[in-house]
C-alpha positions as CSV (number, residue, x, y, z in Angstrom):
1,F,2.4,-22.1,7.6
2,V,3.4,-18.8,9.4
3,Y,5.1,-15.6,7.2
4,S,6.1,-12.6,9.0
5,G,7.4,-9.5,5.9
6,V,5.5,-8.4,3.5
7,W,3.0,-9.5,0.5
8,Q,3.3,-8.7,-2.8
9,N,0.3,-9.7,-5.3
10,G,-0.6,-12.6,-2.5
11,E,3.3,-13.8,-1.9
12,M,5.8,-12.5,-0.6
13,Q,8.2,-10.4,-1.2
14,G,11.1,-8.5,0.1
15,K,12.5,-9.8,3.4
16,G,11.3,-12.1,5.5
17,L,10.4,-15.2,7.8
18,A,8.6,-18.2,7.1
19,T,7.9,-20.9,9.0
20,Y,6.9,-24.2,7.7
21,V,4.2,-26.7,9.3
22,N,7.5,-28.8,9.0
23,G,9.6,-26.5,11.7
24,D,12.2,-25.5,9.0
25,T,11.9,-21.9,8.9
26,Y,14.1,-20.1,6.4
27,E,14.4,-15.9,6.6
28,G,15.8,-13.7,4.1
29,T,14.6,-12.1,0.7
30,F,11.6,-14.2,-1.5
31,V,10.4,-12.7,-4.9
32,A,7.4,-14.2,-6.2
33,G,6.6,-16.2,-3.1
34,M,9.7,-17.9,-3.3
35,P,13.6,-17.9,-1.6
36,Q,15.8,-15.8,-4.0
37,G,18.9,-13.8,-3.2
38,E,20.8,-13.7,0.5
39,G,19.2,-15.7,3.2
40,L,19.8,-18.1,5.7
41,M,17.8,-22.1,6.1
42,R,17.3,-23.8,9.3
43,D,16.1,-27.0,8.7
44,S,13.7,-29.1,11.5
45,T,17.3,-31.4,12.4
46,G,18.9,-28.9,13.3
47,E,20.5,-28.5,9.4
48,V,22.0,-24.5,9.0
49,R,22.7,-23.5,5.1
50,A,23.1,-20.1,4.1
51,G,23.7,-18.1,1.1
52,D,22.8,-17.3,-2.2
53,W,18.7,-19.1,-3.5
54,D,17.6,-19.2,-6.2
55,K,13.4,-20.5,-6.8
56,G,13.8,-22.4,-3.4
57,D,17.2,-23.5,-4.6
58,L,20.8,-22.7,-2.7
59,I,22.7,-22.2,-5.6
60,R,25.7,-20.6,-3.7
61,S,26.9,-22.4,-0.3
62,D,27.7,-19.1,2.5
63,P,29.9,-22.0,5.5
64,E,30.7,-18.5,7.3
65,A,27.3,-17.4,7.2
66,A,25.9,-20.7,8.7
67,A,28.3,-20.8,11.4
68,Q,27.7,-17.8,12.6
69,A,23.7,-18.6,12.2
70,M,24.9,-21.3,14.4
71,A,27.0,-19.9,17.5
72,E,24.5,-17.2,17.6
73,E,21.3,-19.9,17.9
74,Q,23.3,-21.7,20.3
75,A,24.8,-18.4,22.4
76,A,20.9,-18.1,22.6
77,A,19.6,-21.1,23.8
78,A,22.2,-20.6,27.0
79,E,20.4,-17.3,27.3
80,G,16.8,-19.2,27.3
81,A,15.6,-17.0,24.3
82,S,14.5,-18.6,20.8
83,P,16.8,-18.5,18.0
84,G,16.3,-17.0,14.9
85,S,13.3,-15.6,16.6
86,P,13.4,-11.7,15.6
87,D,11.4,-9.3,17.8
88,A,7.8,-9.5,18.4
89,A,7.5,-5.8,18.0
90,D,9.4,-5.6,14.8
91,T,7.3,-7.9,12.7
92,I,3.7,-8.5,12.0
93,S,2.6,-12.9,11.5
94,T,0.4,-13.8,9.2
95,E,-0.3,-17.6,9.3
96,M,-2.8,-16.9,5.3
97,Q,-2.7,-15.0,2.6
98,P,-3.3,-11.8,3.1
99,A,-6.7,-10.4,2.5
100,A,-8.1,-9.3,-0.7
101,G,-6.7,-5.1,-0.9
102,A,-4.7,-5.9,1.3
103,A,-1.8,-7.7,-1.2
104,D,-0.3,-4.9,-1.5
105,T,0.6,-3.8,2.2
106,P,4.4,-4.5,4.6
107,D,3.4,-6.9,7.4
108,S,-0.4,-7.5,6.1
109,T,-1.7,-10.1,8.9
110,D,-4.7,-12.6,8.4
111,T,-5.5,-15.3,10.8
112,G,-9.2,-16.0,9.0
113,A,-10.9,-15.0,12.2
114,N,-13.8,-13.0,11.2
């Protein structure tokens, strides 16, 4: 699991990008660690779902946004870029929960190495 974004009280909060162990990614808004509000889910099979999310469930689909994301992925693949990858200079990734005292900081990083 990798998350690029803001941690608050030990949970994903606000805009971010989560890449899950199974290869799925969610890019959008998180509330209390769950996809909430506008976002885009790319699953490991290539399906793209976009729209409004509520506690991790897609409640209003936006097929146009999903089609646009798929077209952008195809264009990026044709250019050799990784689809759905933010510019590395814009984010810091974390593979674990942030360390104590870092829970309310944007782009906290804790890789567990001490």
